[in-house]
N, C-alpha and C positions, 0 to 999 in steps of 0.2 A: 642264559644266552641261547641254548639249544631250543628252549621253548619259544623264544622270539623268532628264531629262524623257521621253526615249524609253522608258526602263525603267519609269517610272511609268505611261506611257500603255499599255504592254503589260500591266502589272499591273491597271490600272483597267478596261481595255477601251475607254477614251476618253481624249482629251487632258486633262491636268490644268490646262491654261492657263485655261479659263473658270472653273472653281471657285476657282482661285488668284486670278484677277483679281477675282472677286466678293468674296472675303474681304478682299483688300487694299483694294478700293474701299469696302467697308463700314467698315473701320477708318479709312481716310483721311477719309471723310465725317464720321465721329464726331469725329476730331481737328479737323476744320474747322468744327465747330459754333460759331456765334457765341458769344463769351464773355459778351456783355452783352445777350442778348435779353430779360433781365429786369433792370431797373435796380437799382442798389444792390449790397449785398454778398451777397444771397440766391443769386446765380448762381455763387458761388465754388466750389461742389462740382463744377460742370461744368468750370470752368477747371482745377481740380486734377487731374481724371481724364482730360482730353482726350488727353494724351500717354502716359499709362500704358497704355491699351488698345492703341494701335498698336505700342508697344514689345513688349508681351507677345505680340501677334499675330505680329510678325516673328520673335520667339524661337521660337514654336511652329512657324511655317512653316519656319524654318531646321532645326529638329529633324526635321520631315517630309522635307525635302530630303535630309538626311543619312542618313535611315533607308530610302532607296529599296531595295527588295529586290534582291539580287545586287550591291549597292554595296560599295565597299571597306570601309567601317566595319562593315557587317553581316557581311561575311566575316571580318573580324578578330575581331569579338565572337563569331563562331560561332553566331549565332542561326539557328534553323530558320525556314523560310518561314511556318509558322503563327504563331510568336511575333512575327515582323516584322509580319505582317498585323494582329494584335491591337494591337500597340504603335502602328502607324500609324493605326488606327481610333480609338484613345483620343486620340491627338494631334489628329486631325481634328475629332472631336467637341468636344474641349477648346478648340480654337481658335474654333470657332463659338460655343461656350457663353460664352467670355470677352466677345466683342463683343455677343452677345445680352443678357447680363446688364447690361452697361454701357448699352446702348441702352434697355433696359426701365427701368433705374433713372432714366435721364434723363427718360423720358416720365412716369414716376410722379411724380418731383419737380416737373416742369414743371406737370403737372395740379394737384398739391397747391398750388403757389404761385399758380396762376391762381384756384383756388377760394378761396384765402385773401386775395384782393385785392391781389396784388403788382403794382407799377407795371410796365407792359409797354411795350416799344418795338415798334411794329407791324412795321417792316421786318425787323429781325433775327429777330423771332418767326416770321414767315412763312418766312424762310430756314431757320430751325431746324426747323420743321415739315416742310418739303420734305426736308431732310437725313434726319430721323428716318423719314419714310415710305419713302424710297428704301432706307435701311439695313434697314428692316423687310422690304421685298420681297427684297432680296439674301439676308438671313439665313434667311428661311423657305424660299427656294428651295434654299439649302444644306441646311437641315434635311430637307426632303422628299427631296432627292437622297441624303443620307447614311443615311436611315432606311428608305426604301421597300424592301421585300423583303430586308431585312438589309444594305442598303448596296450600293454599286456593285460590290463584289467578289462578293457572294453573289447579287445580283439575277438574273444570267443563268440560274442553276439554280433560281430560285424557281418553285414550282408555282403554277398559277393561283389556287387557293383560299387561298394565303398572301400574295397581293399586297395592298398597302395602298392603291394607287391604280389606277384603271381608265382607261387612255388609250384614245382612239377607235380607234387601230390594233389594240388588243388585242380589240376586239369583232368584227373582220372578219378571218377567216382569210387572205383574199387579200392583206390589207395586212401580214400578218406574214411573208410570203414573204421569205426572205433573212435571217431571224432578227432582226427589228427589236427593239431594246431602247431604252427611254427613256434619254436622256442628260441632262446637267446643264441644258442650255438648255430642254429640255422642262419640267423642274421649275421653272425660273425663270419660264417662261410661266405655269405653274399658279399660282405665287406672285403674279405681277403681276395676273392676272385676279381672283384671290380678294381681293387687297387693294383693287382698283379697284371690283369689283362687290359686295363683301361677301358673296360666295357662290361655290360652284363653278360653272364654266362647262362646258367640254367634257370635263373630266377629273373623275371622281368619287372621293371618298374612300371606302374600303371598311372599313378597320379603325377601331376606336374612337379610337386614338391619332391617326390621320390626321384624323379629324373634329374632335377636340379642338384639334389644332394649327391647323387651318384656322379654327376658331371663335376662337381666341386672336388669330390674325393679323387676322381681320376686325374684332374688337373694338378692337385697337390702331389699325387704320386708321380706323375710325369715330370713335374718340376724338380722333385728330389732326384729322380733318376737322371734327367738330362743335365741339370745345372750343377747339382751338388756332387753326385757320385762321379759324373764324367770329369769334373774339375779335380776331384781327389785322385782318380785313376791317372789323369794326365800328369799330375804332380809326381805321383809314384814312378812314372816312366822317366 
């Protein structure tokens, strides 16, 4: 196991521990969503899908671990380095997409039920909102990390005019000494500040897709704050 993590770190240019922990945390928080933050049978869809998402996530992560470049399975299959990279990228994006789709569906259904006057339990509703918000931060951090400059494998060779995000270090040549490159934790910080402030802070989106992703994340965060949390606080009063 340690050998595979070291091989993955060499391939990525950074430790895979933080991205892996983020996707596992997101799937775990989704699984731990309160089953009855909406009273009655209308929350049944949440209860039904809470364990499907973590199981799919673990399966995809297992496939990622098994497909480490230069690993035994890849050598036996005779896959060339390029094919391994493409496969691993598809698996990575697929893993993030599974949890993203589940979290988005949960938020949409929750807002729909609130707008249609569903009976709400304040305590579980607040807990659900916090879970969804944290999952939102983790997932968008993963999306930014996976897509900026072609992803972690291609990013070191990305020329300045093809960057999707502009970090403060990239604006000052003296800060780039030593070949500084953004890592996953940098993207997680961007995601957190965007979700908390509803706008970019120190890191600017350059490409249109980056701007649209940040717009969607801010909209989700604002929806959870205005509709869900406000409703719960109002009930507690």
